[in-house]
N, CA, C, O and the ligand as a Tripos MOL2 file, in Angstrom:
@<TRIPOS>MOLECULE
protein
  245   243    62     0     0
PROTEIN
NO_CHARGES

@<TRIPOS>ATOM
      1 N           2.8350   -6.6030  -25.7640 N.3       1 MET1
      2 CA          4.3650   -6.8420  -25.5360 C.3       1 MET1
      3 C           4.9880   -5.5200  -25.2490 C.2       1 MET1
      4 O           4.6710   -4.5000  -25.8610 O.2       1 MET1
      5 N           5.8860   -5.5600  -24.2990 N.am      2 PRO2
      6 CA          6.7960   -4.3010  -23.9860 C.3       2 PRO2
      7 C           7.6640   -3.8390  -25.0000 C.2       2 PRO2
      8 O           8.2760   -4.6800  -25.6570 O.2       2 PRO2
      9 N           7.8240   -2.5560  -25.2490 N.am      3 CYS3
     10 CA          8.7020   -2.0370  -26.0970 C.3       3 CYS3
     11 C          10.0910   -2.2410  -25.5050 C.2       3 CYS3
     12 O          10.1850   -2.6050  -24.3330 O.2       3 CYS3
     13 N          11.0880   -2.0440  -26.1870 N.am      4 ARG4
     14 CA         12.3410   -2.1010  -25.7800 C.3       4 ARG4
     15 C          13.3020   -0.8260  -25.7120 C.2       4 ARG4
     16 O          14.5320   -0.8230  -25.6760 O.2       4 ARG4
     17 N          12.4360    0.2370  -25.7040 N.am      5 HIS5
     18 CA         13.0930    1.5590  -25.7240 C.3       5 HIS5
     19 C          13.1540    2.1440  -24.4790 C.2       5 HIS5
     20 O          14.0450    2.9640  -24.2610 O.2       5 HIS5
     21 N          12.3300    1.8480  -23.6010 N.am      6 GLY6
     22 CA         12.2660    2.5580  -22.2720 C.3       6 GLY6
     23 C          12.5400    1.7260  -21.0690 C.2       6 GLY6
     24 O          12.5110    0.4980  -21.1490 O.2       6 GLY6
     25 N          12.8000    2.3370  -19.9740 N.am      7 GLU7
     26 CA         13.0900    1.7120  -18.8730 C.3       7 GLU7
     27 C          11.8230    1.7370  -17.9100 C.2       7 GLU7
     28 O          11.3720    2.7990  -17.4800 O.2       7 GLU7
     29 N          11.3180    0.5830  -17.6230 N.am      8 PRO8
     30 CA         10.0970    0.6340  -16.6710 C.3       8 PRO8
     31 C          10.3720    1.0510  -15.4520 C.2       8 PRO8
     32 O          11.3360    0.5960  -14.8350 O.2       8 PRO8
     33 N           9.5720    1.9550  -14.9560 N.am      9 ARG9
     34 CA          9.7130    2.5950  -13.6130 C.3       9 ARG9
     35 C           8.4460    2.2150  -12.7490 C.2       9 ARG9
     36 O           7.3650    1.9960  -13.2970 O.2       9 ARG9
     37 N           8.6090    2.1460  -11.4200 N.am     10 PRO10
     38 CA          7.4900    1.9690  -10.4210 C.3      10 PRO10
     39 C           6.5640    3.0350  -10.4960 C.2      10 PRO10
     40 O           7.0520    4.1640  -10.5300 O.2      10 PRO10
     41 N           5.2350    2.9140  -10.5330 N.am     11 GLY11
     42 CA          4.3610    4.0850  -10.4580 C.3      11 GLY11
     43 C           2.9770    3.3090  -10.2220 C.2      11 GLY11
     44 O           2.8480    2.1410   -9.8550 O.2      11 GLY11
     45 N           1.9370    4.2750  -10.5320 N.am     12 ALA12
     46 CA          0.6080    3.9180  -10.2120 C.3      12 ALA12
     47 C          -0.0540    4.2920  -11.5120 C.2      12 ALA12
     48 O           0.3660    5.1900  -12.2410 O.2      12 ALA12
     49 N          -1.1650    3.5160  -11.7720 N.am     13 VAL13
     50 CA         -1.7990    3.7030  -13.0600 C.3      13 VAL13
     51 C          -3.2920    3.5210  -12.6930 C.2      13 VAL13
     52 O          -3.6780    2.9610  -11.6680 O.2      13 VAL13
     53 N          -4.1390    4.0940  -13.7120 N.am     14 THR14
     54 CA         -5.6490    3.7660  -13.7740 C.3      14 THR14
     55 C          -5.7880    2.5480  -14.6150 C.2      14 THR14
     56 O          -5.2150    2.4630  -15.7020 O.2      14 THR14
     57 N          -6.6660    1.4420  -14.0510 N.am     15 VAL15
     58 CA         -6.8460    0.5010  -14.9540 C.3      15 VAL15
     59 C          -8.2690    0.1340  -15.1390 C.2      15 VAL15
     60 O          -8.9290   -0.3230  -14.2060 O.2      15 VAL15
     61 N          -8.8070    0.3440  -16.4540 N.am     16 PRO16
     62 CA        -10.3370   -0.0890  -16.5550 C.3      16 PRO16
     63 C         -10.3530   -1.4960  -17.0120 C.2      16 PRO16
     64 O          -9.7610   -1.9290  -18.0010 O.2      16 PRO16
     65 N         -11.1780   -2.2410  -16.0910 N.am     17 LEU17
     66 CA        -11.5790   -3.7090  -16.4960 C.3      17 LEU17
     67 C         -12.8840   -3.6630  -16.8760 C.2      17 LEU17
     68 O         -13.7520   -3.0130  -16.2930 O.2      17 LEU17
     69 N         -13.0910   -4.5510  -18.1430 N.am     18 GLU18
     70 CA        -14.4840   -4.5430  -18.4870 C.3      18 GLU18
     71 C         -15.0450   -6.1200  -18.1280 C.2      18 GLU18
     72 O         -14.4410   -7.1310  -18.4880 O.2      18 GLU18
     73 N         -16.0950   -6.1270  -17.4840 N.am     19 ARG19
     74 CA        -16.6710   -7.4560  -17.1380 C.3      19 ARG19
     75 C         -18.2130   -7.3680  -17.2720 C.2      19 ARG19
     76 O         -18.8070   -6.4290  -16.7410 O.2      19 ARG19
     77 N         -18.9110   -8.3720  -18.0050 N.am     20 ASP20
     78 CA        -20.1410   -8.5420  -18.0520 C.3      20 ASP20
     79 C         -20.7560   -7.2390  -18.5240 C.2      20 ASP20
     80 O         -21.7750   -6.8560  -17.9480 O.2      20 ASP20
     81 N         -20.2310   -6.4970  -19.5410 N.am     21 GLY21
     82 CA        -20.6690   -5.3800  -20.0270 C.3      21 GLY21
     83 C         -20.6680   -4.1070  -19.1610 C.2      21 GLY21
     84 O         -21.3410   -3.1220  -19.4650 O.2      21 GLY21
     85 N         -19.8980   -4.1680  -18.0890 N.am     22 MET22
     86 CA        -19.7830   -3.0020  -17.2460 C.3      22 MET22
     87 C         -18.2580   -2.6620  -17.0240 C.2      22 MET22
     88 O         -17.4780   -3.6140  -17.0220 O.2      22 MET22
     89 N         -17.8660   -1.6460  -16.8740 N.am     23 THR23
     90 CA        -16.5590   -1.1520  -16.7280 C.3      23 THR23
     91 C         -16.2090   -0.8850  -15.3750 C.2      23 THR23
     92 O         -16.8690   -0.0260  -14.7890 O.2      23 THR23
     93 N         -15.3660   -1.4190  -14.8250 N.am     24 ILE24
     94 CA        -14.7960   -1.1920  -13.4190 C.3      24 ILE24
     95 C         -13.4250   -0.5710  -13.5500 C.2      24 ILE24
     96 O         -12.4460   -1.0780  -14.0970 O.2      24 ILE24
     97 N         -13.5140    0.6610  -12.9350 N.am     25 VAL25
     98 CA        -12.0920    1.3640  -12.8430 C.3      25 VAL25
     99 C         -11.3990    1.1860  -11.6480 C.2      25 VAL25
    100 O         -12.0190    1.3470  -10.5970 O.2      25 VAL25
    101 N         -10.2410    0.8870  -11.6290 N.am     26 PHE26
    102 CA         -9.2910    0.7560  -10.4810 C.3      26 PHE26
    103 C          -8.2640    1.9460  -10.6730 C.2      26 PHE26
    104 O          -7.6640    2.1380  -11.7310 O.2      26 PHE26
    105 N          -8.1320    2.6970   -9.5790 N.am     27 ARG27
    106 CA         -7.2420    3.8230   -9.5320 C.3      27 ARG27
    107 C          -5.9560    3.4590   -8.8390 C.2      27 ARG27
    108 O          -5.9840    2.5750   -7.9830 O.2      27 ARG27
    109 N          -4.8640    4.0540   -9.1320 N.am     28 GLU28
    110 CA         -3.6300    3.9840   -8.1750 C.3      28 GLU28
    111 C          -3.3620    2.5170   -8.1310 C.2      28 GLU28
    112 O          -3.2490    2.0080   -7.0160 O.2      28 GLU28
    113 N          -3.2580    1.8550   -9.0700 N.am     29 VAL29
    114 CA         -2.8340    0.5060   -9.1420 C.3      29 VAL29
    115 C          -1.2340    0.4250   -9.3820 C.2      29 VAL29
    116 O          -0.7090    1.0880  -10.2770 O.2      29 VAL29
    117 N          -0.5160   -0.3960   -8.5610 N.am     30 PRO30
    118 CA          0.8260   -0.3900   -8.5730 C.3      30 PRO30
    119 C           1.2060   -0.9110   -9.9630 C.2      30 PRO30
    120 O           0.5570   -1.7970  -10.5190 O.2      30 PRO30
    121 N           2.2910   -0.3240  -10.5060 N.am     31 ALA31
    122 CA          2.4440   -1.0210  -11.8260 C.3      31 ALA31
    123 C           4.0150   -0.5230  -12.2310 C.2      31 ALA31
    124 O           4.5740    0.4110  -11.6550 O.2      31 ALA31
    125 N           4.5570   -1.2250  -13.2030 N.am     32 LEU32
    126 CA          5.6880   -0.7350  -13.7550 C.3      32 LEU32
    127 C           5.3490    0.0470  -15.0860 C.2      32 LEU32
    128 O           4.6680   -0.4730  -15.9700 O.2      32 LEU32
    129 N           5.8420    1.2750  -15.1770 N.am     33 VAL33
    130 CA          5.3990    2.1320  -16.3620 C.3      33 VAL33
    131 C           6.6530    2.3980  -17.1410 C.2      33 VAL33
    132 O           7.6950    2.7810  -16.6080 O.2      33 VAL33
    133 N           6.5130    2.1850  -18.3970 N.am     34 CYS34
    134 CA          7.5330    2.3790  -19.4600 C.3      34 CYS34
    135 C           7.7210    3.8510  -19.6190 C.2      34 CYS34
    136 O           6.8230    4.5950  -20.0120 O.2      34 CYS34
    137 N           8.9730    4.2570  -19.2850 N.am     35 GLU35
    138 CA          9.1930    5.8610  -19.3500 C.3      35 GLU35
    139 C           9.2350    6.2820  -20.9230 C.2      35 GLU35
    140 O           9.1240    7.4670  -21.2390 O.2      35 GLU35
    141 N           9.3880    5.3320  -21.8200 N.am     36 ASN36
    142 CA          9.3300    5.7070  -23.2170 C.3      36 ASN36
    143 C           7.8530    5.7870  -23.7940 C.2      36 ASN36
    144 O           7.5570    6.7400  -24.5150 O.2      36 ASN36
    145 N           7.0840    4.9780  -23.5440 N.am     37 CYS37
    146 CA          5.7530    4.9610  -24.3510 C.3      37 CYS37
    147 C           4.7240    5.0780  -23.2990 C.2      37 CYS37
    148 O           3.6160    5.3950  -23.7310 O.2      37 CYS37
    149 N           4.8310    4.8730  -21.8270 N.am     38 GLY38
    150 CA          3.8790    5.1280  -21.0860 C.3      38 GLY38
    151 C           3.0220    3.9200  -20.7540 C.2      38 GLY38
    152 O           2.0810    3.9650  -19.9620 O.2      38 GLY38
    153 N           3.4120    2.8380  -21.4120 N.am     39 GLU39
    154 CA          2.6830    1.5050  -21.1640 C.3      39 GLU39
    155 C           3.0080    0.8900  -19.6830 C.2      39 GLU39
    156 O           4.1110    0.8830  -19.1370 O.2      39 GLU39
    157 N           1.8940    0.4260  -19.2180 N.am     40 ALA40
    158 CA          2.0630   -0.0830  -17.7300 C.3      40 ALA40
    159 C           2.0430   -1.5490  -17.7640 C.2      40 ALA40
    160 O           1.2420   -2.1520  -18.4790 O.2      40 ALA40
    161 N           2.9220   -2.1600  -16.9950 N.am     41 PHE41
    162 CA          2.7940   -3.5640  -16.8250 C.3      41 PHE41
    163 C           2.6880   -3.8660  -15.2960 C.2      41 PHE41
    164 O           3.2500   -3.2960  -14.3610 O.2      41 PHE41
    165 N           1.7820   -4.9540  -15.2950 N.am     42 HIS42
    166 CA          1.4690   -5.3170  -13.7970 C.3      42 HIS42
    167 C           1.9910   -6.6960  -13.6350 C.2      42 HIS42
    168 O           2.0160   -7.4520  -14.6050 O.2      42 HIS42
    169 N           2.4540   -7.1060  -12.3410 N.am     43 ASP43
    170 CA          2.9230   -8.4570  -12.0870 C.3      43 ASP43
    171 C           1.5960   -9.3140  -11.9790 C.2      43 ASP43
    172 O           0.4980   -8.7590  -12.0280 O.2      43 ASP43
    173 N           1.7240  -10.6220  -11.8380 N.am     44 GLU44
    174 CA          0.6500  -11.4880  -11.8710 C.3      44 GLU44
    175 C          -0.1590  -11.3200  -10.7010 C.2      44 GLU44
    176 O          -1.3890  -11.3440  -10.7350 O.2      44 GLU44
    177 N           0.5220  -11.1500   -9.6690 N.am     45 ALA45
    178 CA         -0.2600  -11.0270   -8.3820 C.3      45 ALA45
    179 C          -1.2820   -9.8010   -8.2400 C.2      45 ALA45
    180 O          -2.3360   -9.9250   -7.6170 O.2      45 ALA45
    181 N          -0.8790   -8.5520   -8.8910 N.am     46 VAL46
    182 CA         -1.6170   -7.5590   -9.1320 C.3      46 VAL46
    183 C          -2.7820   -7.8230   -9.9710 C.2      46 VAL46
    184 O          -3.9450   -7.5850   -9.6460 O.2      46 VAL46
    185 N          -2.3660   -8.3630  -11.1400 N.am     47 THR47
    186 CA         -3.4800   -8.6980  -12.1420 C.3      47 THR47
    187 C          -4.5980   -9.6790  -11.5090 C.2      47 THR47
    188 O          -5.7940   -9.5440  -11.7700 O.2      47 THR47
    189 N          -4.1490  -10.5590  -10.7530 N.am     48 ALA48
    190 CA         -5.0650  -11.6760  -10.1580 C.3      48 ALA48
    191 C          -5.9890  -10.9240   -9.1740 C.2      48 ALA48
    192 O          -7.1830  -11.2150   -9.1000 O.2      48 ALA48
    193 N          -5.4110   -9.9270   -8.3990 N.am     49 ALA49
    194 CA         -6.2480   -9.2520   -7.5410 C.3      49 ALA49
    195 C          -7.1710   -8.2210   -8.0480 C.2      49 ALA49
    196 O          -8.2250   -7.9220   -7.4860 O.2      49 ALA49
    197 N          -6.7660   -7.7340   -9.0440 N.am     50 LEU50
    198 CA         -7.7320   -6.8510   -9.8080 C.3      50 LEU50
    199 C          -8.8410   -7.7810  -10.4460 C.2      50 LEU50
    200 O          -9.9720   -7.2950  -10.4310 O.2      50 LEU50
    201 N          -8.7370   -8.7470  -10.8760 N.am     51 LEU51
    202 CA         -9.7070   -9.6860  -11.5180 C.3      51 LEU51
    203 C         -10.7580  -10.1330  -10.4820 C.2      51 LEU51
    204 O         -11.9660  -10.1590  -10.7170 O.2      51 LEU51
    205 N         -10.1540  -10.5000   -9.2550 N.am     52 LYS52
    206 CA        -10.8870  -11.0840   -8.2430 C.3      52 LYS52
    207 C         -11.8490   -9.8800   -7.7370 C.2      52 LYS52
    208 O         -13.0370  -10.1110   -7.5100 O.2      52 LYS52
    209 N         -11.3320   -8.6720   -7.5800 N.am     53 GLN53
    210 CA        -12.1160   -7.4920   -7.1740 C.3      53 GLN53
    211 C         -13.3800   -7.2300   -8.2260 C.2      53 GLN53
    212 O         -14.5440   -7.0000   -7.8990 O.2      53 GLN53
    213 N         -12.8760   -7.3200   -9.4940 N.am     54 ALA54
    214 CA        -13.9190   -6.9480  -10.5410 C.3      54 ALA54
    215 C         -14.9650   -8.0440  -10.3660 C.2      54 ALA54
    216 O         -16.1340   -7.6900  -10.5240 O.2      54 ALA54
    217 N         -14.7320   -9.2960  -10.0690 N.am     55 GLU55
    218 CA        -15.6510  -10.3560   -9.9870 C.3      55 GLU55
    219 C         -16.6320   -9.9920   -8.9020 C.2      55 GLU55
    220 O         -17.8500   -9.9490   -9.0730 O.2      55 GLU55
    221 N         -15.9380   -9.7080   -7.6500 N.am     56 GLN56
    222 CA        -16.8170   -9.3270   -6.6180 C.3      56 GLN56
    223 C         -17.7270   -8.2300   -6.9520 C.2      56 GLN56
    224 O         -18.9150   -8.2800   -6.6350 O.2      56 GLN56
    225 N         -17.2110   -7.2390   -7.5820 N.am     57 ALA57
    226 CA        -17.9610   -6.1430   -7.8520 C.3      57 ALA57
    227 C         -19.2600   -6.3040   -8.7550 C.2      57 ALA57
    228 O         -20.3280   -5.6970   -8.6630 O.2      57 ALA57
    229 N         -18.8660   -7.3040   -9.6660 N.am     58 ALA58
    230 CA        -19.8550   -7.8780  -10.7120 C.3      58 ALA58
    231 C         -21.0890   -8.4980   -9.9020 C.2      58 ALA58
    232 O         -22.2390   -8.3470  -10.3130 O.2      58 ALA58
    233 N         -20.8170   -9.1450   -8.8270 N.am     59 VAL59
    234 CA        -21.5860  -10.0890   -8.1110 C.3      59 VAL59
    235 C         -22.5680   -8.9830   -7.2690 C.2      59 VAL59
    236 O         -23.7850   -9.1040   -7.1280 O.2      59 VAL59
    237 N         -21.8670   -8.0600   -6.8340 N.am     60 ALA60
    238 CA        -22.5660   -7.0650   -5.8280 C.3      60 ALA60
    239 C         -23.5290   -6.1870   -6.6850 C.2      60 ALA60
    240 O         -24.5400   -5.7210   -6.1600 O.2      60 ALA60
    241 N         -23.2680   -5.9800   -7.8520 N.am     61 ALA61
    242 CA        -23.9800   -5.1050   -8.6480 C.3      61 ALA61
    243 C         -25.4700   -5.5770   -9.1430 C.2      61 ALA61
    244 O         -26.1480   -4.8350   -9.8540 O.2      61 ALA61
    245 ZN          7.4090    1.4470  -23.9140 Zn       62 ZN62
@<TRIPOS>BOND
     1     1     2 1
     2     2     3 1
     3     3     4 2
     4     3     5 am
     5     5     6 1
     6     6     7 1
     7     7     8 2
     8     7     9 am
     9     9    10 1
    10    10    11 1
    11    11    12 2
    12    11    13 am
    13    13    14 1
    14    14    15 1
    15    15    16 2
    16    15    17 am
    17    17    18 1
    18    18    19 1
    19    19    20 2
    20    19    21 am
    21    21    22 1
    22    22    23 1
    23    23    24 2
    24    23    25 am
    25    25    26 1
    26    26    27 1
    27    27    28 2
    28    27    29 am
    29    29    30 1
    30    30    31 1
    31    31    32 2
    32    31    33 am
    33    33    34 1
    34    34    35 1
    35    35    36 2
    36    35    37 am
    37    37    38 1
    38    38    39 1
    39    39    40 2
    40    39    41 am
    41    41    42 1
    42    42    43 1
    43    43    44 2
    44    43    45 am
    45    45    46 1
    46    46    47 1
    47    47    48 2
    48    47    49 am
    49    49    50 1
    50    50    51 1
    51    51    52 2
    52    51    53 am
    53    53    54 1
    54    54    55 1
    55    55    56 2
    56    55    57 am
    57    57    58 1
    58    58    59 1
    59    59    60 2
    60    59    61 am
    61    61    62 1
    62    62    63 1
    63    63    64 2
    64    63    65 am
    65    65    66 1
    66    66    67 1
    67    67    68 2
    68    67    69 am
    69    69    70 1
    70    70    71 1
    71    71    72 2
    72    71    73 am
    73    73    74 1
    74    74    75 1
    75    75    76 2
    76    75    77 am
    77    77    78 1
    78    78    79 1
    79    79    80 2
    80    79    81 am
    81    81    82 1
    82    82    83 1
    83    83    84 2
    84    83    85 am
    85    85    86 1
    86    86    87 1
    87    87    88 2
    88    87    89 am
    89    89    90 1
    90    90    91 1
    91    91    92 2
    92    91    93 am
    93    93    94 1
    94    94    95 1
    95    95    96 2
    96    95    97 am
    97    97    98 1
    98    98    99 1
    99    99   100 2
   100    99   101 am
   101   101   102 1
   102   102   103 1
   103   103   104 2
   104   103   105 am
   105   105   106 1
   106   106   107 1
   107   107   108 2
   108   107   109 am
   109   109   110 1
   110   110   111 1
   111   111   112 2
   112   111   113 am
   113   113   114 1
   114   114   115 1
   115   115   116 2
   116   115   117 am
   117   117   118 1
   118   118   119 1
   119   119   120 2
   120   119   121 am
   121   121   122 1
   122   122   123 1
   123   123   124 2
   124   123   125 am
   125   125   126 1
   126   126   127 1
   127   127   128 2
   128   127   129 am
   129   129   130 1
   130   130   131 1
   131   131   132 2
   132   131   133 am
   133   133   134 1
   134   134   135 1
   135   135   136 2
   136   135   137 am
   137   137   138 1
   138   138   139 1
   139   139   140 2
   140   139   141 am
   141   141   142 1
   142   142   143 1
   143   143   144 2
   144   143   145 am
   145   145   146 1
   146   146   147 1
   147   147   148 2
   148   147   149 am
   149   149   150 1
   150   150   151 1
   151   151   152 2
   152   151   153 am
   153   153   154 1
   154   154   155 1
   155   155   156 2
   156   155   157 am
   157   157   158 1
   158   158   159 1
   159   159   160 2
   160   159   161 am
   161   161   162 1
   162   162   163 1
   163   163   164 2
   164   163   165 am
   165   165   166 1
   166   166   167 1
   167   167   168 2
   168   167   169 am
   169   169   170 1
   170   170   171 1
   171   171   172 2
   172   171   173 am
   173   173   174 1
   174   174   175 1
   175   175   176 2
   176   175   177 am
   177   177   178 1
   178   178   179 1
   179   179   180 2
   180   179   181 am
   181   181   182 1
   182   182   183 1
   183   183   184 2
   184   183   185 am
   185   185   186 1
   186   186   187 1
   187   187   188 2
   188   187   189 am
   189   189   190 1
   190   190   191 1
   191   191   192 2
   192   191   193 am
   193   193   194 1
   194   194   195 1
   195   195   196 2
   196   195   197 am
   197   197   198 1
   198   198   199 1
   199   199   200 2
   200   199   201 am
   201   201   202 1
   202   202   203 1
   203   203   204 2
   204   203   205 am
   205   205   206 1
   206   206   207 1
   207   207   208 2
   208   207   209 am
   209   209   210 1
   210   210   211 1
   211   211   212 2
   212   211   213 am
   213   213   214 1
   214   214   215 1
   215   215   216 2
   216   215   217 am
   217   217   218 1
   218   218   219 1
   219   219   220 2
   220   219   221 am
   221   221   222 1
   222   222   223 1
   223   223   224 2
   224   223   225 am
   225   225   226 1
   226   226   227 1
   227   227   228 2
   228   227   229 am
   229   229   230 1
   230   230   231 1
   231   231   232 2
   232   231   233 am
   233   233   234 1
   234   234   235 1
   235   235   236 2
   236   235   237 am
   237   237   238 1
   238   238   239 1
   239   239   240 2
   240   239   241 am
   241   241   242 1
   242   242   243 1
   243   243   244 2
@<TRIPOS>SUBSTRUCTURE
     1 MET1         2 RESIDUE 1 A MET
     2 PRO2         6 RESIDUE 1 A PRO
     3 CYS3        10 RESIDUE 1 A CYS
     4 ARG4        14 RESIDUE 1 A ARG
     5 HIS5        18 RESIDUE 1 A HIS
     6 GLY6        22 RESIDUE 1 A GLY
     7 GLU7        26 RESIDUE 1 A GLU
     8 PRO8        30 RESIDUE 1 A PRO
     9 ARG9        34 RESIDUE 1 A ARG
    10 PRO10       38 RESIDUE 1 A PRO
    11 GLY11       42 RESIDUE 1 A GLY
    12 ALA12       46 RESIDUE 1 A ALA
    13 VAL13       50 RESIDUE 1 A VAL
    14 THR14       54 RESIDUE 1 A THR
    15 VAL15       58 RESIDUE 1 A VAL
    16 PRO16       62 RESIDUE 1 A PRO
    17 LEU17       66 RESIDUE 1 A LEU
    18 GLU18       70 RESIDUE 1 A GLU
    19 ARG19       74 RESIDUE 1 A ARG
    20 ASP20       78 RESIDUE 1 A ASP
    21 GLY21       82 RESIDUE 1 A GLY
    22 MET22       86 RESIDUE 1 A MET
    23 THR23       90 RESIDUE 1 A THR
    24 ILE24       94 RESIDUE 1 A ILE
    25 VAL25       98 RESIDUE 1 A VAL
    26 PHE26      102 RESIDUE 1 A PHE
    27 ARG27      106 RESIDUE 1 A ARG
    28 GLU28      110 RESIDUE 1 A GLU
    29 VAL29      114 RESIDUE 1 A VAL
    30 PRO30      118 RESIDUE 1 A PRO
    31 ALA31      122 RESIDUE 1 A ALA
    32 LEU32      126 RESIDUE 1 A LEU
    33 VAL33      130 RESIDUE 1 A VAL
    34 CYS34      134 RESIDUE 1 A CYS
    35 GLU35      138 RESIDUE 1 A GLU
    36 ASN36      142 RESIDUE 1 A ASN
    37 CYS37      146 RESIDUE 1 A CYS
    38 GLY38      150 RESIDUE 1 A GLY
    39 GLU39      154 RESIDUE 1 A GLU
    40 ALA40      158 RESIDUE 1 A ALA
    41 PHE41      162 RESIDUE 1 A PHE
    42 HIS42      166 RESIDUE 1 A HIS
    43 ASP43      170 RESIDUE 1 A ASP
    44 GLU44      174 RESIDUE 1 A GLU
    45 ALA45      178 RESIDUE 1 A ALA
    46 VAL46      182 RESIDUE 1 A VAL
    47 THR47      186 RESIDUE 1 A THR
    48 ALA48      190 RESIDUE 1 A ALA
    49 ALA49      194 RESIDUE 1 A ALA
    50 LEU50      198 RESIDUE 1 A LEU
    51 LEU51      202 RESIDUE 1 A LEU
    52 LYS52      206 RESIDUE 1 A LYS
    53 GLN53      210 RESIDUE 1 A GLN
    54 ALA54      214 RESIDUE 1 A ALA
    55 GLU55      218 RESIDUE 1 A GLU
    56 GLN56      222 RESIDUE 1 A GLN
    57 ALA57      226 RESIDUE 1 A ALA
    58 ALA58      230 RESIDUE 1 A ALA
    59 VAL59      234 RESIDUE 1 A VAL
    60 ALA60      238 RESIDUE 1 A ALA
    61 ALA61      242 RESIDUE 1 A ALA
    62 ZN62       245 GROUP 0 **** ****
């Protein structure tokens, strides 16, 4: 849940995703980053794309 103290600003973050016991790290993922607490928020399209990539990586491994 977003805090209400900061203004989210466009940025890029590193997102670790755990799947089937392995962690896949995505770098430079577009996000809105809260300038107050540093928490990052992704829109649904970005989240869906990450999950899809994680799934493909899990299949390939
Ligand atoms: Zn915040």
